[in-house]
Wavefront OBJ file of the C-alpha trace (Angstrom):
o trace
v -7.951 -15.218 2.366
v -5.673 -18.269 2.037
v -6.847 -21.014 4.447
v -4.979 -21.227 7.692
v -3.280 -17.831 7.173
v -2.699 -15.468 10.017
v -3.338 -12.420 7.846
v -5.163 -9.444 9.179
v -7.064 -7.971 6.238
v -7.957 -4.289 6.334
v -11.437 -3.921 7.761
v -14.315 -2.771 5.578
v -14.718 0.341 7.824
v -11.049 1.312 7.346
v -11.105 0.514 3.633
v -14.229 2.727 3.118
v -12.642 5.550 5.100
v -9.439 5.339 3.078
v -11.232 5.505 -0.263
v -13.484 8.287 0.948
v -10.357 10.289 1.750
v -8.710 9.523 -1.599
v -11.980 10.275 -3.461
v -11.878 10.858 -7.187
v -8.050 11.174 -7.191
v -7.886 7.395 -7.490
v -9.449 7.388 -10.960
v -6.653 7.104 -13.555
v -3.924 6.869 -10.870
v -1.114 4.473 -10.394
v -1.452 2.482 -7.130
v 1.000 0.200 -5.354
v -0.076 -2.097 -2.486
v 2.790 -3.522 -0.390
v 2.159 -6.456 1.981
v -0.989 -7.068 -0.074
v -2.242 -10.192 1.823
v -5.766 -10.613 0.480
v -5.235 -7.738 -1.981
v -8.526 -6.096 -0.874
v -7.074 -2.537 -1.001
v -5.471 -2.849 -4.391
v -8.577 -4.612 -5.806
v -10.693 -1.792 -4.496
v -8.361 0.673 -6.239
v -8.949 -1.304 -9.499
v -12.695 -1.118 -9.016
v -12.533 2.639 -8.449
v -10.697 3.273 -11.741
v -6.990 3.226 -10.906
v -5.194 2.921 -14.214
v -2.255 0.837 -12.947
v -2.343 -1.396 -9.834
v 0.505 -3.479 -8.553
v 0.048 -5.830 -5.551
v 3.131 -7.149 -3.749
v 3.267 -10.050 -1.304
v 5.940 -12.594 -0.547
v 3.469 -15.367 0.312
v 2.741 -17.532 -2.780
v -0.635 -18.569 -1.225
v -1.661 -14.930 -1.027
v -0.654 -14.255 -4.637
v -2.710 -17.291 -5.773
v -5.691 -16.123 -3.800
v -5.420 -12.623 -5.291
v -5.110 -14.093 -8.812
v -8.253 -16.189 -8.247
v -10.138 -13.127 -6.937
v -9.085 -10.996 -9.885
v -10.118 -13.731 -12.308
v -13.477 -14.178 -10.609
v -14.347 -10.463 -10.768
v -12.850 -9.978 -14.279
v -10.236 -7.354 -13.170
v -6.562 -6.956 -13.833
v -3.639 -5.963 -11.604
v 0.017 -6.799 -11.735
v 1.168 -9.212 -9.041
v 4.716 -9.428 -7.653
v 5.731 -12.330 -5.411
v 8.537 -10.547 -3.570
v 9.089 -9.054 -0.104
v 8.108 -5.400 -0.086
v 11.623 -3.956 0.248
v 12.897 -5.964 -2.690
v 9.885 -4.959 -4.740
v 10.470 -1.286 -4.040
v 14.070 -1.590 -5.246
v 13.044 -3.539 -8.331
v 10.285 -1.029 -9.212
v 12.818 1.764 -8.892
v 15.210 -0.049 -11.228
v 12.348 -0.335 -13.772
v 11.652 3.392 -13.343
v 8.088 2.790 -12.118
v 6.475 5.632 -10.206
v 3.230 5.772 -8.305
v 0.571 8.279 -7.255
v -0.382 6.181 -4.265
v 1.492 3.584 -2.161
v -0.431 1.633 0.491
v 1.369 -0.504 2.974
v 0.026 -2.667 5.798
v 2.996 -4.588 7.204
v 2.702 -7.021 10.097
v 2.049 -5.115 13.310
v 4.743 -4.853 15.985
v 7.666 -5.303 13.674
v 10.081 -2.800 12.226
v 8.784 -3.510 8.740
v 6.730 -0.289 8.601
v 9.714 2.023 9.307
v 12.133 -0.014 7.214
v 9.752 0.024 4.204
v 9.162 3.726 4.519
v 12.944 4.233 4.564
v 13.215 2.147 1.367
v 10.502 4.225 -0.288
v 12.457 7.351 0.539
v 15.688 5.853 -0.712
v 14.347 4.501 -4.019
v 12.456 7.105 -5.956
v 9.171 5.362 -6.824
v 6.946 8.379 -6.046
v 5.561 10.938 -8.451
v 5.444 14.576 -7.313
v 2.774 14.985 -4.638
v 2.352 11.241 -4.257
v 0.628 9.927 -1.143
v 1.972 7.027 0.979
v -0.645 5.531 3.309
v 0.545 3.262 6.087
v -1.894 1.136 8.117
v -0.684 0.271 11.649
v -1.848 -0.417 15.141
v -2.759 2.517 17.398
v -0.054 1.417 19.852
v 2.562 2.065 17.135
v 3.417 5.721 16.564
v 3.274 7.135 13.094
v 6.923 7.091 12.028
v 8.087 10.555 11.006
v 11.336 12.393 10.199
v 11.898 10.885 6.750
v 13.980 12.935 4.350
v 11.544 12.574 1.418
v 8.250 12.016 3.191
v 6.176 14.419 5.303
v 3.601 13.117 7.670
v 0.373 15.013 6.730
v -2.078 13.469 9.183
v -3.191 10.261 10.876
v -6.704 8.968 11.295
v -7.704 6.475 13.964
v -10.317 3.785 13.374
v -10.732 1.611 16.448
v -7.318 -0.074 16.967
v -6.118 0.891 13.510
v -4.387 4.061 12.341
v -3.940 5.248 8.768
v -0.922 7.568 8.479
v -0.820 9.733 5.361
v 2.522 10.886 4.064
v 3.295 13.135 1.070
v 6.440 13.231 -0.960
v 8.376 16.346 -0.049
v 8.809 18.735 -2.900
v 12.460 19.376 -3.542
v 13.429 23.027 -3.801
l 1 2 3 4 5 6 7 8 9 10 11 12 13 14 15 16 17 18 19 20 21 22 23 24 25 26 27 28 29 30 31 32 33 34 35 36 37 38 39 40 41 42 43 44 45 46 47 48 49 50 51 52 53 54 55 56 57 58 59 60 61 62 63 64 65 66 67 68 69 70 71 72 73 74 75 76 77 78 79 80 81 82 83 84 85 86 87 88 89 90 91 92 93 94 95 96 97 98 99 100 101 102 103 104 105 106 107 108 109 110 111 112 113 114 115 116 117 118 119 120 121 122 123 124 125 126 127 128 129 130 131 132 133 134 135 136 137 138 139 140 141 142 143 144 145 146 147 148 149 150 151 152 153 154 155 156 157 158 159 160 161 162 163 164 165 166 167 168 169 170
């Protein structure tokens, strides 16, 4: 973590639970982490065999810390120093699509809902993609998105992981 940062990295318990749920599906997949912070989720995806991993954070100190971690462990992931909503739009323009999108925006802000709206608006999801949102238990799992269906939510202490799937168009 960058020194002096107020980041709240995903706990080891939540990270382990997430990857137990995703299981073998992560191997060979494309994975996008928005609001990457320390990058620990995206880096875990790399270590579990994800083929493409992109980490997005608008804090240059976070990007430098992630770069250093990737260098230290000899792994590769693309890094984008943008805010999450701008990154989603840019990835759409470049026709990039993902099997998994993980986002962990700052708690108690509208960033979670706004970013889910952007993900619905800009088609960056493959058919049957999963979007996983980490948020505080006091914050309801946003629902009623035109292109995302809330599948389930799992609680881990004060943290909830909400799992959404791309709606299949008929």
